[in-house]
C-alpha positions as semicolon CSV with decimal commas, in nm:
position;residue;x (nm);y (nm);z (nm)
1;M;10,076;18,638;11,422
2;S;10,131;18,438;11,737
3;S;9,785;18,274;11,706
4;D;9,875;18,117;11,366
5;P;10,132;17,872;11,510
6;V;9,895;17,792;11,796
7;R;9,613;17,721;11,551
8;R;9,842;17,495;11,342
9;L;9,950;17,315;11,658
10;A;9,590;17,257;11,764
11;E;9,490;17,134;11,416
12;R;9,786;16,898;11,402
13;M;9,701;16,760;11,747
14;Q;9,343;16,694;11,632
15;E;9,471;16,519;11,317
16;L;9,704;16,300;11,520
17;R;9,433;16,212;11,773
18;K;9,202;16,110;11,489
19;E;9,480;15,906;11,322
20;D;9,564;15,745;11,657
21;A;9,200;15,645;11,710
22;Q;9,189;15,491;11,361
23;A;9,515;15,303;11,425
24;L;9,378;15,174;11,756
25;A;9,062;15,052;11,580
26;K;9,274;14,871;11,320
27;M;9,488;14,715;11,593
28;T;9,177;14,594;11,772
29;E;9,046;14,445;11,449
30;L;9,383;14,278;11,378
31;G;9,398;14,144;11,732
32;A;9,056;13,984;11,687
33;R;9,166;13,833;11,354
34;R;9,485;13,697;11,513
35;R;9,276;13,529;11,784
36;E;9,055;13,371;11,513
37;I;9,363;13,247;11,329
38;A;9,514;13,106;11,650
39;A;9,191;12,921;11,729
40;E;9,177;12,769;11,380
41;M;9,545;12,671;11,397
42;A;9,481;12,501;11,732
43;K;9,202;12,296;11,574
44;L;9,425;12,204;11,280
45;D;9,706;12,105;11,519
46;E;9,465;11,869;11,695
47;T;9,368;11,717;11,361
48;A;9,734;11,684;11,261
49;G;9,799;11,506;11,591
50;V;9,539;11,243;11,501
51;L;9,678;11,214;11,148
52;R;10,033;11,164;11,280
53;E;9,912;10,846;11,448
54;L;9,738;10,718;11,134
55;V;9,960;10,835;10,848
56;P;10,299;10,669;10,782
57;G;10,603;10,867;10,889
58;G;10,707;11,154;10,670
59;W;10,382;11,204;10,483
60;L;10,298;11,510;10,687
61;Q;10,608;11,698;10,572
62;F;10,401;12,000;10,470
63;V;10,234;12,011;10,811
64;D;10,544;11,941;11,017
65;D;10,832;12,153;10,892
66;D;11,084;11,940;11,078
67;A;10,939;11,603;10,972
68;P;11,179;11,393;10,764
69;L;11,091;11,344;10,400
70;P;10,986;10,988;10,315
71;Y;11,187;10,987;9,991
72;G;11,532;10,905;10,125
73;D;11,843;11,091;10,015
74;L;11,739;11,278;9,702
75;K;12,055;11,490;9,708
76;S;12,272;11,198;9,595
77;K;12,051;11,130;9,291
78;T;12,014;11,305;8,960
79;V;11,700;11,517;8,924
80;P;11,529;11,255;8,702
81;Q;11,619;10,978;8,950
82;G;11,486;11,193;9,234
83;V;11,158;11,256;9,051
84;V;11,118;10,881;8,983
85;T;11,173;10,815;9,356
86;I;10,917;11,081;9,452
87;L;10,651;10,955;9,211
88;R;10,703;10,589;9,305
89;Q;10,684;10,667;9,675
90;R;10,371;10,879;9,630
91;G;10,212;10,612;9,412
92;E;10,024;10,876;9,214
93;P;10,093;11,156;8,968
94;A;10,200;11,497;9,098
95;T;10,206;11,850;8,964
96;T;10,536;12,008;8,871
97;R;10,496;12,240;9,171
98;E;10,445;11,948;9,413
99;I;10,753;11,771;9,278
100;L;10,956;12,092;9,288
101;D;10,853;12,166;9,649
102;I;10,981;11,823;9,755
103;L;11,307;11,864;9,561
104;I;11,362;12,207;9,719
105;K;11,280;12,085;10,071
106;S;11,520;11,792;10,027
107;G;11,796;12,032;9,920
108;K;11,827;11,872;9,577
109;V;11,749;12,193;9,388
110;A;11,769;12,556;9,489
111;D;11,458;12,770;9,517
112;K;11,518;13,006;9,224
113;Q;11,291;13,177;8,974
114;T;11,406;12,934;8,705
115;S;11,366;12,614;8,910
116;H;11,010;12,547;8,792
117;I;11,102;12,585;8,423
118;N;11,418;12,376;8,470
119;L;11,217;12,092;8,626
120;L;10,957;12,113;8,352
121;N;11,235;12,080;8,094
122;V;11,376;11,775;8,275
123;L;11,032;11,611;8,275
124;K;10,975;11,683;7,905
125;K;11,327;11,579;7,805
126;N;11,293;11,240;7,980
127;S;10,981;11,117;7,802
128;K;11,090;10,755;7,850
129;L;11,052;10,809;8,224
130;F;10,777;11,070;8,259
131;T;10,442;11,138;8,095
132;R;10,174;11,402;8,131
133;I;9,857;11,281;8,299
134;G;9,622;11,576;8,274
135;P;9,774;11,863;8,472
136;T;10,014;11,626;8,652
137;W;10,319;11,413;8,576
138;G;10,346;11,039;8,622
139;L;10,580;10,760;8,533
140;T;10,559;10,635;8,175
141;E;10,557;10,278;8,310
142;W;10,224;10,352;8,476
143;E;10,054;10,387;8,137
144;L;10,101;10,013;8,082
145;V;9,982;9,930;8,432
146;V;9,671;10,146;8,394
147;A;9,598;9,995;8,052
148;R;9,627;9,645;8,198
149;N;9,469;9,690;8,544
150;G;9,257;10,001;8,506
151;H;9,435;10,176;8,797
152;L;9,777;10,292;8,911
153;P;10,006;10,053;9,099
154;L;9,952;10,054;9,473
155;E;10,322;10,063;9,566
156;G;10,413;10,359;9,782
157;R;10,057;10,386;9,916
158;T;9,951;10,255;10,251
């Protein structure tokens, strides 16, 4: 009877040693992956450093979390006015997600489950301002410019 608890103890110790060895192997693998990620991030940081010198201020807002947005104070505008500002400054159409990300980052709209649908409704409701251009949204006024010039206006681009 006394050998049964000893046997269970020995079996459990073997199980734990095996599990520990597997966990150590996983940690080693994760450590190697973290080093790979860190090396790639270092390369990307170098590239971003070069881009910061070449790209006008604010355009790297998705690279630099603390970089100011180049769209001014979107909080004081209505959502349609903010979207017009964003599209004019970009100088090209944008997806609903891209527009929403900027509005959220500027603090104009909250990041909620319904934010994407709400923005889509604003864009559709304001057809005098916004038009679908493939999978993106642009300014309705651009349709005339494209028809006349064959390309979008260059304002907002540098």
